C-alpha positions, 0 to 999 in steps of 0.5 A: 175399215177398223184398225184393230192394231194396239196403240203406242209402243205395244203396236210396234213391239208386237206387230206382224203387219208388213207396213209396220215392219217395213217402217221398223226396217227403215228406221233401223236402217237409217239409224245404222246408216247415220252411225256408219256415216259417222265412222266414215267421217272419222276415217276421213278426218284421220286421213287429213294428216299423213301421220297418226293424229286424231285416232290411235292406229288400232281405233282407225283399223276398227273404224273401217271395220265397223264402217264396212260391216254397218253399211253393208249389213245393218244399213243397206240391207235393212233399208232395202227390205224395209222398202220391200216389206212396205210396198211389195205386198201392195204392188202384187195385190197381197194382203200381207207377207206370206209369213208375217210372224217370221217377217217380224222375227227377221227384223227383231234379230237385227237390233241385238246383232247391231249391238254385238257388232258395234260393241267393241268400237263403242267401248274403245272410243269411250276408253273402257279398260279390259274389253279386248279392244275393238275389232281391227281385222277388216270387215272381211275377217281374213284368217289367220288374223281373225283366228289368232287375235285373242279378242272377245269382240271378234266372237261378238261380231261373228255372233252378230253377223250370224244373227243378221244373216238369219234375219236376212234369210227370213226376209229373203224367203218371205219376199220370194214366197209372197211373190210366188204364192200370194200375188194376185197379178200375172207374171206379165203384170208384175212390176219391175221392182217386184221382179228385182226383189224376187231375184234378190230374195233368191240371191239371199237364199243361196248366198247367206247360208254360206256365210253362216256356215263359214262364221260357225267354222270360224267360231269353232276355230277360235273357241273349240280348237278346230282347224278349218282355217288353219294356215298349214292346210290352206285355211285362209284360202278356204275362208276367202273362197267361202267369204267371197262366194257370199260377198260378191252376190251380196254386192248385187243383193244391195245393187239390184233392188236400187236398180229396180227402184230406178226402173220403177221411178224413172218413167214417172218423171220422164213421161214415158213407159220404161223402154224394153221392160222385158230386157230389163227383167231378163238382165236382172235374171242374168245378173242374179245367175252370173253373180255366183260365178265371179267371186274369185276375181277378188282373189287374183292376187292370191296365186290361184291357178291361172286357168281358174283366174281366166274363167273368173275374169271371163264371167266378170267381164260378161256380167257387165253386159246385162248391167249395160243393158239396164243403163241403155234402157234407162237412157232410152226411157229418158230420150225425148221424154218430158222430164220433171226435174224434181228430187226423185228424178235428180237422184235417179240421174245421179245414180245412173251417172255414178253407175256408169263410172263405177261400172267402167272402173269395175271392168278394169278390175276384172282384167287380171293384170290390172287387178294385180296392180290395183288390188289393195289400193284406194282404187278399189275403195273408189270403185266400190263406193261409186257403186254402193253410195253413188248408185244404191244410196242415190236410188234409195234417196230417189225412192225416199223422195218419191214415196215420202208423201205417201208414207207420211201424207205430207210434202217435203221442202223441194228446195232443201231436197235439191240442195241435198242432191247437189251436195251429195252429187258433188261430194260423191263425184269428187271424193271417190274420183280422188280415191281412184286417182290415189289408187292409180298412184299406188296408195294402199288402202286401210293404212292409218299413215301414208307418204306426205306426197299424197296429203293434198289429194287426201285433204281434198277427199276429206273436204268433199266427204264433209260436203257429202256429210253435210248433204245428209244432214240437210236430208235429215232436217228436211225429213224431220221438219216435213214430217212435223210441219209439212203441207198435206200431200193429197192422194196424188202429189206426182199427178200419176193419174193425170199422166196416165201412170197408174201406180198400185201403191198410190191407188191403194193409199188413196182408198185406205187413207183415213 
């Protein structure tokens, strides 16, 4: 089999091969995640003192803005679609994605989007004058703050968000069409990760156009004199409805694929088939449908009609049921299994534990009276990060360790991998648990200063955030070191054939690796 792709930089700039584009997504997402992690460490460093110290107040506001936008839209999404680009065609038996050129365009709009979205924070930290300053509206971009601030960086960020949204829509359409049209397996044989990517692609197709429309209206308000989000006409409420109609499905866009990865990887290290495969698929479909009926639980504090609040509370509580189905299926898969406590399984177990904590704390926020007390506090930050960092990122690390030998042909250092897990597990558990406690004690989030009585807990959260950060440096060193000098991995490093777990991707690479 001859590889006709060009070599060098030309290969990566002109490629339409799904595996190459998957690698580009993964590299871009990893770099964005490291930048977003630096933002987080800078935020936590400022929180060491109850008074403004390390950063200016405006810089602090910009840091949590760019941190949120970067991690949600430039890190987690691209990494997820990188995994999907690489493996979904192989898993479903397709030669490539359905639309290879659109697939390439969907990736190449992301680098300029990242430049637009992060330009302001870079110029602020470097001290460049007359740049308008960094974006300090919060990642939700609520009017009237986002419409009233005469800051050109807001327009750049809105354009960057629009570009990233277009790229994500292209990726979502490609995944859906590939699974529907290009697969060579029956629906009954479709693997669980491809099922979750199919639902995720559907969520993208319905959610991201709403964000794009809202961004265009906000740009028109800022530059053309329109009044879509003018305060006298209830514009801020309109923005919140449009934004959260996108924003809450976006949470599941970032959580469902990692759930699929857990369901795919966990059985291979538990020595058992996935318990209740069909119920896991049905729960995924249920989450996809219900995710569009919960957006206004972010708006319980806005004074909307109590009857509407009650309906959104009911749907928000209902979406916990299919989430619990997945959790019990994972636990049943582990029950009486022959567990191999390698790095992929450790991160799967950590993801499940964090998902339980994040899910339970989210159920409390679904209750209207509780939400009104905790809305806008650090409790929300702790809950959200248990879900996105403790669950999604841990599942992505499980996939990283599971597929690293396949992607590179080399083994990683298992001791460094386990050190990475324990540093990450301790960092996540303590940091975000402390934030939950701070929120229950009434400390507002997004504040550069805070009363001195909260200083001990804030210091504890910061120290454990440093532990979490050190863990990611261990991971980065392990990946680079193993890529350069790791031992050869062979065609079946996890003994899947011996354990009677046929894996299409490993079989494909065993056949095609040269």
